[in-house]
N, C-alpha and C positions, 0 to 999 in steps of 0.2 A: 503493501501499499501505498503511495506519496506522501511525500510531507501534504502538499497543500491538501486533496484527503485528507490526515486525517484529522485537519484543524480545520475544516469542515464536520465531521462529524460528533468531532469534539464542543461545535459553534454549537450542533444540536442540542448535545445533551449539555448541555448548561440548560440550553432555555429551556427542555421540557424538564430540569430537575428547577430552576424555578415559578412551576408551571405546581405545583406544592407544595402549601400553607400548610404550616403542623396549628390548628388547639387547643387550647388544652380545656374543659371544658369539666366547674365540679357536680356535685346530687350529693346537698347539703342542708342532712334532714335533724331535722330532732324532736323529743313530744314535749307536745303543748295542751299541755290539759284530755290526757290519753289521747289524743288526735296527732297525730303522728300526718306532720308537714314536712315541706322541698322549700327554700328558701332561693326564692325567682329576684328578677330584677328587669324596671323596665315596668311594663304594662304587664308582669307575669305571670308572661306569659314567653320567659326567657332564664336558664341557666344562669352564675356568672360565671365569668370567662374571657378568653381574653389570647394572643399572639403568644405561642412561645419563643421569642428574643437571645439574641446572646448574648443579652445583662443579665443574664435570667442561671442562675446556677447547677441548678437538676430541676426538670419535672418537674417533682413538688414543692420546693424554690418557686418557681413561677408562676402557677395554679395559687399557694397562699399567696402570695402578692396579689395577683389581682384580680381574690377573691376581697383579701383587708382592702386593697384600693375601694373596691367596689359597691361593695358594702355593711365594712368598720367589722364584719367578723373577723376575727382572728382563730384560724379554726384548728382542729383537733384531731380524735382520729381521721388516721385519712388512712388510701387504700383503694391501688390501679381496678375498674373494673375490664376497661376493652378501650381496642380503638377504634375508632370505624375508620372504613379509608375509599369507600366503594363509593367508584367512578362518576358522576356530576349527582351524586343526592343530594347539596346541596346546587335547590335550584339554578337562581340568584347568581351566580359565578358555575357556568358551565365551561368555559374554557379552562378553570382552576381546581385539582382537585383537592379534596381540603381535608386532611386525615386530622382528626376529632380524639384525643385522653382526654378518656372522660377516669374522673374517679368521683369513690364516693366516701361522702365525707361526712363528719356529727361535730355536736354541738352543743347543749348544757341546754336543758329550760332555760337558763334563765337569763340566754342571751337570744334564745327564741322574742326578740320584741321590732317591731314595725316601726322603717322609719322614712323620712323621708328620697332614700336608696334605692330602696328596698323594702321587702317584704315577703313575712309565712302565708303559706297555699300546704293547706289539706292536702297532700297529692291525691286523696281518693276527688277529687273535683278536676283534676283531667282523668280519672279511672275511676266510671261511677260504677264498670264491672266489677271490678276489685276486692269495694265495702259489701265481706260479710257479716261482719260483729251482731248484722240482728237479723241474718238468714241470709237468704237468694236476695239479690238486692229488682227491683223489678223493670230493670229495664234491662238487666238482663234476659232477663223472660220476657219482657213485652216488645221487646227493643230489639236486639241484637234478635235473637233467638231465628227469630220469623225472618232476618236478612240473611242471618247467617244460610241458609235454608233451602230459602231464592235462590242465591249465587250459588253454591252446590251442584242445588237442581237445572243451573243457566250453567251448563260447560256444555260442549258439547255426543265427549265422551261420556261412555254407561260408569267409565270405570276411572274414569278423574271425577264425576257425580257423586262414587262410592270414596273413594280419596279425601274431598272436601267432609264431606259430609265427617268421615272418620277423624280425619284432623279437627274438625269446628268443634267436635262431641271427648274430641282427649281433652282439651286445650280450655276447653267452658264444663267442661258440667254435665252434658250432656249423653241422655237416651243414660242417668243413670248410672255415668262415669259419677270419680271420684272427683272433688275439685282438688289440685293440686294450684296449691299458692306461689310453689313456684315457678307455675310457668305465664309472668305476668310479659317480661319481651315476648313468649309466644299468638297468643292471645291480642296483641295491641298492630306485630306482626303480620299476624291470621286476616285483624280488622283490615289492614294499610293495605292487604293484596287484595281487599272484600272490594275497596273504595269506598270501608263506611266509617271512615273519618275522611276532615278535612286534612287532614299536609296529603293524602291520596289525591286529592282536586276530589273529594266528593261534594264539596259546598253546601248548602245550606240542606239538601238532601244524607250530605251525611251526620250532621248538627241531630237533627233529626231521629235518627234510624240511633245513634252510638250515645248523642252529648256529651256530657268533658267537654275540658277547657282541649282543645287547643296549642300549641310552643311551636316557636319560628322552630327550620330549619329543621333537623330532625332529636329536636331536640328532648322533644316526647318521648322518644326510643331513650334515646341518656336515658330517662327519671326512668321506664321499667329498667331498662337493665340492674340500678339504681337499685333499685324495688327490690327485684327477683333476688339480686347477690345477699340482701339484709333479711331476708323474709327467708332464706337461708342457712345464712350463720349464725342467725339469734336461738338458731331453735342446739347448738349446741353450746357457742359461750355469746354471753348477755351483753354484744355491748353497748351497746345501746344504756346500757345504767355502770356499768362502769366509769 
């Protein structure tokens, strides 16, 4: 390979590398009056987040800095959740791959106060079908179940219809199946696939079908990941109460 060709290839690789952006996103959770809450900024539709910059000593220090700057809350317990790097997953930046490194963070109840810059929201406002504290929520039986059955039956192939129906039954506890509280992310992604939430482009129809507050970009997906992780961990380690 001649020198000019090598320089051209390096230049193209550099341009492609510049098209990637790394964001740090925090799911900050506290229990306030027996209500699990998540910390949001803006119009209660955004999780604390910010770009990973060169001056950040580490990913965690960068995240802590952004959360404290945006909310005034210092983080306690923190652990990495998941890295989301799907191409074009954030619709407003289709020319750029956005990599979100998400973290689960816990803070104490006495710190769970609202301010002008941020606020605490019940996570059931975003996932009303997840609230089984007083039995199966009506939104699940009256709105989601019929729409998911309709979606499953809308597949062109019988095998796909059966596969969709089975996935919905496993995720949401239909057909006398056990409700698995740890499948929060799977339920959200199934609703996304069925276009029953606003983030999937369902619009007004999605709001009527599934309710729940939408969030910017894929922040509700990240929140679902955090809820699932916490529900799993709390069974063997009471991190919320430490």
